N, C-alpha and C positions, 0 to 999 in steps of 0.2 A: 504494500500500500504506500502510495506517495504521500509524503508529509506535506500538509498545506502550510504555506508560508504565513507568517504573522500578519495580522491586519493592522491598519493604522492605529486602531484602539489598543490592540495588544502591545504595539511598540510604545505608545504613550504610557501605558501601565508599566512596562518594563523600565523605561527610561526615567520615570518619576518615582517608582517604588524601590528600585534596587540601586545600590551604591558601589559595591565592591566588584571590580572587574579584573579578572586575571586575563592577561593578553598573551596567548601562545603565538610565538613568532615575532614578538615586539623587537624592533630594531634599534641599534645605537646610531644609525645614520639619519641625521635630521632631514635628509632629502627624500626619505621613504615615507609612504603612508603609514607603515607599521611603526613609525616614530611620531609623525605629526598627529595622527588621530588619537593615540593614547595621551599625547601631550595636551591636546584640546580637551579630552575628557577630564584630565587632572585639573586644568584651568577652570572647568565647569563643575567642580565639586565632587567628582568621582574619585574613589580610592582605586588607583591602578597598580596592579601587581605584574611586573614583567616576568614572563616565562620564556627563557631562551637559553639553551645549553651552551652557547658559545661566549657568554659574558656573565660577569658577577654583579653588574650594576648598570642601570639605564635611567636617565633623568633623575639621578639622585636616589633611586630606590633599588634595593637588593633584587637581583634577578635570580629566579629559581630555575634549575635545570629541567625539572618536570613539574607538571601541574600537581602531582601528588606530594611534592615537597613543600608546597605552600601550607604553612602551619595553621591557617585559619579558614573559616568558611568563606566561600566565594558565591556571589549572587549570579554573576554572568561570566562565562568563559567566552572571550572574544578571540577569533582565530584569524591570523594572517599567514596562512600556509596554502599551498596549492590544493585544489579540490581532490586530486588523487592521493594526497598525503593525509587527508582527514581520517581514514580508517586507523592510522597509527595512534590516534588520540582517543578513540572511542572508549576503550577500557578505562583509561585514567579519568575521563569525563564522567563516566557512569559511576566509578568509585567515589569521585569527589562530590558528585551529585549537586551541581549548581542548580539554580532555578531556571537558568537560560543558557543555551548553547548558541552563540551568535557567530555566523560565518560572514566575513566582510564581503563587500561588493565583488562579484565575479567568482565567488567560492560557493560550490554547491555539490554535495555528494549524497544523493538520495539514499543509498544503501546505509551509509553511516548515520544519516539523519534519522532514518527509521529505527535503528537500534537505540539511538539516544532518546528519541521521543518515547519509545516503548518502555524506557526506564523511568518515565515520568518527568522528563526534562523538556521544557519548551524549546523549540528550535526556530531560529530565525536564520535564513540563508540569503545570500546575494544582496545584502543591504549594508550600507555604511553607517556606523553608529554616529559619526559626526554629522553626516547629511540628515539623518533621521532626527537627531537632536535639534539641529538648526531649523528643519521644516516645522517642528512642533513648537518652536519658540519657547523651549523649556529654560527656565532660569536656574542656573547652578548655584 
């Protein structure tokens, strides 16, 4: 069964209700969206947790090698990885059990999304958190 993408109302609820965002694939490179979008989220009041195995710190915050190393609860797991790489994170996401699994613009893996949603986690795919936040005029 194909996972239905989040509605505008779902996105409004997610972006206003939840605050802690673990970002898988967050970059140290300020020219990449995987840096700029989490930076935007931080500036708008979200607690951003970098998850990147190739660095120890991004934007002044400790970076974790894997999602399961994050020692606290996470509301949203935001992913900046290629669509075909998403299955590598399914097990960790299900074990961590965030409220939302969010795949950034251009990222969509129906098989992985179905597994994650069947574990009771809301899935958002092919959407940019910064764009959606801006469209909804949410104040951080």
